C-alpha positions in Angstrom: -18.6 -49.3 10.7 -17.9 -52.8 12.0 -15.7 -53.0 14.9 -12.1 -54.6 14.3 -10.6 -57.3 16.5 -6.8 -57.7 16.2 -5.7 -61.4 16.6 -2.5 -63.4 16.0 -2.3 -67.0 15.0 0.3 -69.6 14.9 0.9 -71.9 11.9 2.8 -74.9 13.4 4.9 -76.8 11.1 7.5 -79.6 11.1 9.5 -81.3 8.5 9.8 -85.2 8.6 10.1 -88.1 6.3 6.8 -87.0 4.6 8.0 -83.5 3.9 6.6 -80.2 5.4 3.5 -80.8 7.6 1.3 -78.2 9.3 -0.7 -78.9 12.6 -4.5 -78.1 12.3 -6.8 -78.1 15.3 -10.7 -78.2 15.5 -12.6 -75.2 16.4 -14.1 -75.2 19.9 -17.4 -76.2 18.4 -15.3 -79.0 16.6 -17.0 -78.3 13.3 -14.1 -77.0 11.3 -10.3 -77.1 11.1 -8.4 -73.9 12.0 -5.1 -72.8 13.2 -4.4 -71.7 16.9 -5.4 -68.2 17.1 -6.9 -65.5 19.4 -7.0 -62.0 20.6 -3.5 -60.2 21.1 -3.0 -60.0 24.8 -2.2 -56.5 25.9 1.2 -57.5 27.7 2.4 -59.6 24.7 3.7 -59.0 21.2 1.6 -60.5 18.4 4.1 -63.3 18.0 4.2 -64.1 21.7 0.5 -64.0 21.8 0.4 -66.6 18.9 3.0 -68.8 20.6 0.7 -68.8 23.8 -2.4 -69.7 21.6 -0.4 -72.6 20.0 0.5 -74.0 23.4 -3.2 -73.5 24.9 -5.0 -74.8 21.8 -2.7 -77.3 20.2 -0.3 -78.3 22.9 2.9 -77.4 20.9 6.0 -75.2 21.4 8.8 -74.1 19.2 10.7 -71.4 17.5 8.3 -68.6 16.4 9.3 -66.5 13.6 9.3 -62.8 14.5 7.9 -61.5 11.1 4.3 -62.4 10.2 3.8 -64.6 7.2 0.9 -62.4 6.4 -2.6 -61.9 7.5 -6.2 -62.7 6.8 -9.6 -61.5 8.1 -12.9 -63.0 9.0 -16.2 -62.0 10.5 -17.0 -62.8 14.2 -18.6 -61.1 17.1 -20.6 -58.7 14.8 -17.2 -57.4 13.5 -14.1 -58.4 11.7 -11.2 -60.2 13.1 -7.8 -59.2 11.5 -5.4 -62.1 12.2 -1.6 -61.9 11.8 -0.2 -65.4 11.1 3.3 -66.4 12.3 5.2 -69.5 11.4 6.0 -71.7 14.4 8.8 -74.4 13.9 7.4 -77.1 16.4 10.1 -78.5 18.7 7.9 -79.9 21.6 4.6 -81.7 21.5 2.6 -82.0 24.7 0.5 -85.1 25.4 -1.8 -83.0 27.6 -2.5 -79.3 27.2 -5.2 -76.7 28.3 -7.7 -77.2 25.4 -6.9 -80.9 24.7 -10.6 -81.4 24.0 -9.7 -80.2 20.5 -8.5 -82.6 18.0 -5.2 -81.9 16.4 -3.8 -83.5 13.3 -0.5 -83.2 11.2 -1.3 -82.7 7.6 0.4 -82.0 4.2 0.1 -78.5 2.8 -2.3 -79.7 0.1 -4.6 -81.4 2.8 -4.5 -78.2 5.1 -5.5 -76.1 2.1 -8.4 -78.5 1.4 -9.6 -78.4 5.1 -9.3 -74.6 5.9 -12.1 -72.3 5.2 -10.5 -68.8 4.7 -9.2 -68.1 1.3 -6.5 -65.8 2.4 -5.2 -68.2 5.1 -5.1 -70.9 2.4 -2.8 -68.6 0.5 -0.4 -68.3 3.4 -0.4 -72.0 4.0 0.6 -72.4 0.3 3.4 -70.0 0.6 4.8 -71.6 3.8 7.3 -74.0 2.0 9.0 -70.9 0.2 9.1 -68.9 3.6 10.6 -71.7 5.8 12.4 -73.6 3.2 
C-alpha cells in the first residue's frame, strides 16, 4: 500500500476589472504551473498551513476560507499526496518573499485550467466563481 502524505494548498484569488483571477506559481523545478501547497505542519490547521505556503511560495496574504473547496491527489515521493484546497482572498502582495525565485502570475479561470495539470484541481478552479461569488 502506498504511503499517504496529507497536504494543504491555497488557491489565491482576486477580483478586478478583468473579473475573477487566480494566482499561479511555478513549481520549484519551474517546469509547470501549480498553486501554493505543502505538507500540513503539525502545529497548524490545514487552512493555516495553506496560508503559510501562500506567503512562502507566492508572497501573498489575505483572508483564508476555513472550509476547503475540495481536494485532489497526486503521486509523489513514492506515495500519494492528498491535498485539501482552501480559497484565499488576496489582500496583500509582497514584492519580496521567501521563494521569490518562483514565477507568479495572475490568470483568468480559463487560463488557470489550461495551465494546471491535475484534473481534480482543474475542477476546483472551475468551481471557484460559484464558491466566492
